[in-house]
ChimeraX commands (.cxc) that place a marker at each C-alpha (Angstrom):
marker #1 position -111.66,37.29,33.59 radius 0.5
marker #1 position -108.29,38.13,34.92 radius 0.5
marker #1 position -108.09,34.93,36.86 radius 0.5
marker #1 position -109.02,33.05,33.83 radius 0.5
marker #1 position -106.33,34.69,31.55 radius 0.5
marker #1 position -103.67,33.57,34.20 radius 0.5
marker #1 position -105.05,29.66,33.77 radius 0.5
marker #1 position -104.99,29.82,29.96 radius 0.5
marker #1 position -101.15,30.35,29.69 radius 0.5
marker #1 position -100.09,27.55,31.81 radius 0.5
marker #1 position -102.77,25.36,30.52 radius 0.5
marker #1 position -101.54,26.04,27.05 radius 0.5
marker #1 position -97.80,25.27,28.20 radius 0.5
marker #1 position -98.93,22.09,29.43 radius 0.5
marker #1 position -100.91,21.29,26.37 radius 0.5
marker #1 position -98.05,22.19,24.22 radius 0.5
marker #1 position -95.53,19.83,26.27 radius 0.5
marker #1 position -98.24,16.79,25.82 radius 0.5
marker #1 position -98.58,17.51,22.05 radius 0.5
marker #1 position -94.60,18.02,21.65 radius 0.5
marker #1 position -94.06,14.66,23.50 radius 0.5
marker #1 position -96.42,12.79,21.48 radius 0.5
marker #1 position -95.05,14.32,18.13 radius 0.5
marker #1 position -91.60,13.59,19.43 radius 0.5
marker #1 position -92.58,9.79,19.88 radius 0.5
marker #1 position -94.41,9.60,16.67 radius 0.5
marker #1 position -91.28,11.04,14.68 radius 0.5
marker #1 position -88.80,8.72,16.64 radius 0.5
marker #1 position -90.78,5.51,15.60 radius 0.5
marker #1 position -91.21,6.71,11.94 radius 0.5
marker #1 position -87.44,7.08,11.88 radius 0.5
marker #1 position -86.62,3.79,13.48 radius 0.5
marker #1 position -89.22,2.27,10.82 radius 0.5
marker #1 position -87.08,3.95,8.15 radius 0.5
marker #1 position -83.85,2.55,9.39 radius 0.5
marker #1 position -84.96,-0.89,9.63 radius 0.5
marker #1 position -86.85,-0.80,6.30 radius 0.5
marker #1 position -83.78,-0.38,4.02 radius 0.5
marker #1 position -82.03,-3.53,5.49 radius 0.5
marker #1 position -85.30,-5.82,5.17 radius 0.5
marker #1 position -85.78,-4.36,1.61 radius 0.5
marker #1 position -82.34,-5.68,0.94 radius 0.5
marker #1 position -83.03,-9.11,2.43 radius 0.5
marker #1 position -86.15,-9.22,0.78 radius 0.5
marker #1 position -84.99,-8.44,-2.54 radius 0.5
marker #1 position -82.39,-11.02,-2.24 radius 0.5
marker #1 position -84.66,-13.76,-1.06 radius 0.5
marker #1 position -87.04,-12.93,-3.94 radius 0.5
marker #1 position -84.11,-13.03,-6.51 radius 0.5
marker #1 position -83.03,-16.54,-5.29 radius 0.5
marker #1 position -86.84,-17.59,-5.40 radius 0.5
marker #1 position -86.86,-16.35,-9.16 radius 0.5
marker #1 position -83.63,-18.47,-9.76 radius 0.5
marker #1 position -85.45,-21.28,-8.43 radius 0.5
marker #1 position -88.59,-20.74,-10.53 radius 0.5
marker #1 position -86.32,-20.41,-13.71 radius 0.5
marker #1 position -84.74,-23.55,-13.05 radius 0.5
marker #1 position -87.93,-25.50,-12.22 radius 0.5
marker #1 position -89.20,-23.97,-15.62 radius 0.5
marker #1 position -86.57,-25.70,-17.44 radius 0.5
marker #1 position -87.41,-29.19,-15.62 radius 0.5
marker #1 position -91.15,-28.43,-16.43 radius 0.5
marker #1 position -90.38,-27.72,-20.09 radius 0.5
marker #1 position -88.38,-31.16,-20.27 radius 0.5
marker #1 position -91.10,-32.81,-18.71 radius 0.5
marker #1 position -93.75,-31.63,-20.93 radius 0.5
marker #1 position -91.99,-32.02,-24.26 radius 0.5
marker #1 position -89.94,-34.93,-23.88 radius 0.5
marker #1 position -91.92,-38.26,-24.89 radius 0.5
marker #1 position -89.03,-40.26,-23.79 radius 0.5
marker #1 position -89.48,-39.79,-19.99 radius 0.5
marker #1 position -91.69,-42.34,-18.41 radius 0.5
marker #1 position -94.27,-41.37,-15.91 radius 0.5
marker #1 position -92.00,-42.09,-12.74 radius 0.5
marker #1 position -89.10,-39.82,-14.18 radius 0.5
marker #1 position -91.45,-37.15,-14.99 radius 0.5
marker #1 position -92.58,-37.02,-11.25 radius 0.5
marker #1 position -89.11,-37.62,-10.24 radius 0.5
marker #1 position -87.94,-34.55,-12.28 radius 0.5
marker #1 position -90.89,-32.01,-11.27 radius 0.5
marker #1 position -90.42,-33.01,-7.58 radius 0.5
marker #1 position -86.94,-32.10,-7.86 radius 0.5
marker #1 position -88.16,-28.81,-9.06 radius 0.5
marker #1 position -90.85,-28.53,-6.35 radius 0.5
marker #1 position -88.66,-29.79,-3.40 radius 0.5
marker #1 position -85.90,-26.87,-3.42 radius 0.5
marker #1 position -88.67,-24.12,-3.78 radius 0.5
marker #1 position -90.65,-25.51,-0.94 radius 0.5
marker #1 position -87.73,-25.76,1.34 radius 0.5
marker #1 position -86.42,-22.37,0.41 radius 0.5
marker #1 position -89.78,-20.81,1.07 radius 0.5
marker #1 position -90.05,-22.06,4.33 radius 0.5
marker #1 position -86.38,-21.15,5.33 radius 0.5
marker #1 position -87.06,-17.44,3.87 radius 0.5
marker #1 position -90.32,-17.33,5.38 radius 0.5
marker #1 position -89.65,-14.15,7.23 radius 0.5
marker #1 position -89.11,-12.24,3.88 radius 0.5
marker #1 position -91.08,-14.29,1.41 radius 0.5
marker #1 position -94.79,-13.63,1.44 radius 0.5
marker #1 position -96.69,-16.63,2.70 radius 0.5
marker #1 position -99.40,-16.74,0.04 radius 0.5
marker #1 position -97.06,-16.04,-2.64 radius 0.5
marker #1 position -94.83,-18.63,-1.33 radius 0.5
marker #1 position -97.19,-21.24,-1.37 radius 0.5
marker #1 position -98.24,-20.32,-4.86 radius 0.5
marker #1 position -94.78,-20.71,-6.14 radius 0.5
marker #1 position -94.49,-24.11,-4.51 radius 0.5
marker #1 position -97.85,-25.13,-6.13 radius 0.5
marker #1 position -96.76,-23.82,-9.56 radius 0.5
marker #1 position -95.24,-27.10,-10.84 radius 0.5
marker #1 position -97.62,-29.54,-9.06 radius 0.5
marker #1 position -99.56,-31.73,-11.80 radius 0.5
marker #1 position -97.14,-30.68,-14.54 radius 0.5
marker #1 position -95.91,-34.41,-14.59 radius 0.5
marker #1 position -99.47,-35.21,-15.61 radius 0.5
marker #1 position -99.58,-32.78,-18.68 radius 0.5
marker #1 position -98.08,-35.20,-21.10 radius 0.5
marker #1 position -100.65,-38.06,-20.48 radius 0.5
marker #1 position -103.56,-35.45,-20.96 radius 0.5
marker #1 position -105.52,-36.11,-24.44 radius 0.5
marker #1 position -104.37,-33.69,-26.96 radius 0.5
marker #1 position -107.04,-30.88,-26.76 radius 0.5
marker #1 position -106.81,-30.78,-23.17 radius 0.5
marker #1 position -103.00,-31.30,-22.91 radius 0.5
marker #1 position -102.78,-28.09,-25.16 radius 0.5
marker #1 position -104.95,-25.98,-22.48 radius 0.5
marker #1 position -102.90,-27.31,-19.58 radius 0.5
marker #1 position -99.82,-26.22,-21.18 radius 0.5
marker #1 position -101.25,-22.85,-21.91 radius 0.5
marker #1 position -102.58,-22.58,-18.08 radius 0.5
marker #1 position -99.20,-23.53,-16.76 radius 0.5
marker #1 position -97.36,-21.03,-18.84 radius 0.5
marker #1 position -99.92,-18.32,-17.81 radius 0.5
marker #1 position -99.40,-19.37,-14.11 radius 0.5
marker #1 position -95.76,-19.03,-14.47 radius 0.5
marker #1 position -95.94,-15.49,-16.14 radius 0.5
marker #1 position -97.94,-14.44,-13.15 radius 0.5
marker #1 position -95.48,-15.87,-10.65 radius 0.5
marker #1 position -92.93,-13.71,-12.12 radius 0.5
marker #1 position -95.38,-10.68,-11.96 radius 0.5
marker #1 position -96.29,-11.51,-8.50 radius 0.5
marker #1 position -92.64,-11.76,-7.24 radius 0.5
marker #1 position -91.64,-8.68,-9.04 radius 0.5
marker #1 position -94.54,-6.79,-7.40 radius 0.5
marker #1 position -94.17,-8.16,-4.08 radius 0.5
marker #1 position -90.31,-7.67,-3.83 radius 0.5
marker #1 position -90.94,-3.87,-4.65 radius 0.5
marker #1 position -88.77,-4.14,-8.11 radius 0.5
marker #1 position -91.86,-3.20,-10.22 radius 0.5
marker #1 position -92.43,0.15,-8.14 radius 0.5
marker #1 position -88.35,0.81,-8.40 radius 0.5
marker #1 position -88.85,0.50,-12.14 radius 0.5
marker #1 position -91.73,2.55,-12.36 radius 0.5
marker #1 position -90.04,5.22,-10.31 radius 0.5
marker #1 position -86.59,4.78,-12.56 radius 0.5
marker #1 position -88.91,5.19,-15.70 radius 0.5
marker #1 position -90.36,8.45,-14.55 radius 0.5
marker #1 position -87.33,9.76,-13.59 radius 0.5
marker #1 position -85.10,8.91,-16.69 radius 0.5
marker #1 position -88.05,8.75,-19.18 radius 0.5
marker #1 position -86.33,6.31,-21.65 radius 0.5
marker #1 position -87.75,6.02,-24.99 radius 0.5
marker #1 position -87.60,2.16,-25.31 radius 0.5
marker #1 position -89.42,0.95,-28.28 radius 0.5
marker #1 position -88.81,-1.28,-31.25 radius 0.5
marker #1 position -90.95,-3.18,-33.75 radius 0.5
marker #1 position -90.69,-6.31,-31.23 radius 0.5
marker #1 position -91.35,-4.41,-28.29 radius 0.5
marker #1 position -94.63,-2.59,-29.86 radius 0.5
marker #1 position -95.84,-5.96,-30.61 radius 0.5
marker #1 position -95.30,-7.22,-27.10 radius 0.5
marker #1 position -97.46,-4.11,-25.92 radius 0.5
marker #1 position -100.01,-4.96,-28.39 radius 0.5
marker #1 position -100.40,-8.43,-27.18 radius 0.5
marker #1 position -100.55,-7.38,-23.54 radius 0.5
marker #1 position -103.07,-5.17,-24.22 radius 0.5
marker #1 position -104.94,-7.72,-25.74 radius 0.5
marker #1 position -104.45,-9.93,-23.20 radius 0.5
marker #1 position -105.61,-7.57,-20.40 radius 0.5
marker #1 position -108.98,-6.65,-22.50 radius 0.5
marker #1 position -109.82,-10.46,-22.45 radius 0.5
marker link #1:1,2 radius 0.2
marker link #1:2,3 radius 0.2
marker link #1:3,4 radius 0.2
marker link #1:4,5 radius 0.2
marker link #1:5,6 radius 0.2
marker link #1:6,7 radius 0.2
marker link #1:7,8 radius 0.2
marker link #1:8,9 radius 0.2
marker link #1:9,10 radius 0.2
marker link #1:10,11 radius 0.2
marker link #1:11,12 radius 0.2
marker link #1:12,13 radius 0.2
marker link #1:13,14 radius 0.2
marker link #1:14,15 radius 0.2
marker link #1:15,16 radius 0.2
marker link #1:16,17 radius 0.2
marker link #1:17,18 radius 0.2
marker link #1:18,19 radius 0.2
marker link #1:19,20 radius 0.2
marker link #1:20,21 radius 0.2
marker link #1:21,22 radius 0.2
marker link #1:22,23 radius 0.2
marker link #1:23,24 radius 0.2
marker link #1:24,25 radius 0.2
marker link #1:25,26 radius 0.2
marker link #1:26,27 radius 0.2
marker link #1:27,28 radius 0.2
marker link #1:28,29 radius 0.2
marker link #1:29,30 radius 0.2
marker link #1:30,31 radius 0.2
marker link #1:31,32 radius 0.2
marker link #1:32,33 radius 0.2
marker link #1:33,34 radius 0.2
marker link #1:34,35 radius 0.2
marker link #1:35,36 radius 0.2
marker link #1:36,37 radius 0.2
marker link #1:37,38 radius 0.2
marker link #1:38,39 radius 0.2
marker link #1:39,40 radius 0.2
marker link #1:40,41 radius 0.2
marker link #1:41,42 radius 0.2
marker link #1:42,43 radius 0.2
marker link #1:43,44 radius 0.2
marker link #1:44,45 radius 0.2
marker link #1:45,46 radius 0.2
marker link #1:46,47 radius 0.2
marker link #1:47,48 radius 0.2
marker link #1:48,49 radius 0.2
marker link #1:49,50 radius 0.2
marker link #1:50,51 radius 0.2
marker link #1:51,52 radius 0.2
marker link #1:52,53 radius 0.2
marker link #1:53,54 radius 0.2
marker link #1:54,55 radius 0.2
marker link #1:55,56 radius 0.2
marker link #1:56,57 radius 0.2
marker link #1:57,58 radius 0.2
marker link #1:58,59 radius 0.2
marker link #1:59,60 radius 0.2
marker link #1:60,61 radius 0.2
marker link #1:61,62 radius 0.2
marker link #1:62,63 radius 0.2
marker link #1:63,64 radius 0.2
marker link #1:64,65 radius 0.2
marker link #1:65,66 radius 0.2
marker link #1:66,67 radius 0.2
marker link #1:67,68 radius 0.2
marker link #1:68,69 radius 0.2
marker link #1:69,70 radius 0.2
marker link #1:70,71 radius 0.2
marker link #1:71,72 radius 0.2
marker link #1:72,73 radius 0.2
marker link #1:73,74 radius 0.2
marker link #1:74,75 radius 0.2
marker link #1:75,76 radius 0.2
marker link #1:76,77 radius 0.2
marker link #1:77,78 radius 0.2
marker link #1:78,79 radius 0.2
marker link #1:79,80 radius 0.2
marker link #1:80,81 radius 0.2
marker link #1:81,82 radius 0.2
marker link #1:82,83 radius 0.2
marker link #1:83,84 radius 0.2
marker link #1:84,85 radius 0.2
marker link #1:85,86 radius 0.2
marker link #1:86,87 radius 0.2
marker link #1:87,88 radius 0.2
marker link #1:88,89 radius 0.2
marker link #1:89,90 radius 0.2
marker link #1:90,91 radius 0.2
marker link #1:91,92 radius 0.2
marker link #1:92,93 radius 0.2
marker link #1:93,94 radius 0.2
marker link #1:94,95 radius 0.2
marker link #1:95,96 radius 0.2
marker link #1:96,97 radius 0.2
marker link #1:97,98 radius 0.2
marker link #1:98,99 radius 0.2
marker link #1:99,100 radius 0.2
marker link #1:100,101 radius 0.2
marker link #1:101,102 radius 0.2
marker link #1:102,103 radius 0.2
marker link #1:103,104 radius 0.2
marker link #1:104,105 radius 0.2
marker link #1:105,106 radius 0.2
marker link #1:106,107 radius 0.2
marker link #1:107,108 radius 0.2
marker link #1:108,109 radius 0.2
marker link #1:109,110 radius 0.2
marker link #1:110,111 radius 0.2
marker link #1:111,112 radius 0.2
marker link #1:112,113 radius 0.2
marker link #1:113,114 radius 0.2
marker link #1:114,115 radius 0.2
marker link #1:115,116 radius 0.2
marker link #1:116,117 radius 0.2
marker link #1:117,118 radius 0.2
marker link #1:118,119 radius 0.2
marker link #1:119,120 radius 0.2
marker link #1:120,121 radius 0.2
marker link #1:121,122 radius 0.2
marker link #1:122,123 radius 0.2
marker link #1:123,124 radius 0.2
marker link #1:124,125 radius 0.2
marker link #1:125,126 radius 0.2
marker link #1:126,127 radius 0.2
marker link #1:127,128 radius 0.2
marker link #1:128,129 radius 0.2
marker link #1:129,130 radius 0.2
marker link #1:130,131 radius 0.2
marker link #1:131,132 radius 0.2
marker link #1:132,133 radius 0.2
marker link #1:133,134 radius 0.2
marker link #1:134,135 radius 0.2
marker link #1:135,136 radius 0.2
marker link #1:136,137 radius 0.2
marker link #1:137,138 radius 0.2
marker link #1:138,139 radius 0.2
marker link #1:139,140 radius 0.2
marker link #1:140,141 radius 0.2
marker link #1:141,142 radius 0.2
marker link #1:142,143 radius 0.2
marker link #1:143,144 radius 0.2
marker link #1:144,145 radius 0.2
marker link #1:145,146 radius 0.2
marker link #1:146,147 radius 0.2
marker link #1:147,148 radius 0.2
marker link #1:148,149 radius 0.2
marker link #1:149,150 radius 0.2
marker link #1:150,151 radius 0.2
marker link #1:151,152 radius 0.2
marker link #1:152,153 radius 0.2
marker link #1:153,154 radius 0.2
marker link #1:154,155 radius 0.2
marker link #1:155,156 radius 0.2
marker link #1:156,157 radius 0.2
marker link #1:157,158 radius 0.2
marker link #1:158,159 radius 0.2
marker link #1:159,160 radius 0.2
marker link #1:160,161 radius 0.2
marker link #1:161,162 radius 0.2
marker link #1:162,163 radius 0.2
marker link #1:163,164 radius 0.2
marker link #1:164,165 radius 0.2
marker link #1:165,166 radius 0.2
marker link #1:166,167 radius 0.2
marker link #1:167,168 radius 0.2
marker link #1:168,169 radius 0.2
marker link #1:169,170 radius 0.2
marker link #1:170,171 radius 0.2
marker link #1:171,172 radius 0.2
marker link #1:172,173 radius 0.2
marker link #1:173,174 radius 0.2
marker link #1:174,175 radius 0.2
marker link #1:175,176 radius 0.2
marker link #1:176,177 radius 0.2
marker link #1:177,178 radius 0.2
marker link #1:178,179 radius 0.2
marker link #1:179,180 radius 0.2
marker link #1:180,181 radius 0.2
view
């Protein structure tokens, strides 16, 4: 027993050194990730801000393509292409910061919009609704992937603002109804 007691002390010391080294390495790596994450978050947020702007611009063009009877098929195609091309180039350029699947979705968002005008009336109305629903989902996904949605939730939990009006209440009702479908 006496010999065993002499071994436990040094053995515990060696285990303590190994555990301490592992813990130190874990904490060092975690600190490094935290240091990089702030810079990366800023760059991702900026990339998504610009992408959101491109989507807004494309939406204006899509609205014109859908609603303007004076545009020829070729003119509609050219206008929609002028919305898609900058988004595709930008998503490709910022592929380090923009989620690949979301970027592909953003590029595809306006594809086919030039054909909506030529669709027969019952189908045309459905295609327009589907496009605007897809655009709304695009905005939601950008807010979520950029981290803005999470930060907004955090701010609301800290500030606890009382944001309400008849218009806001109606919007909330419509959202609840849409989610229940």
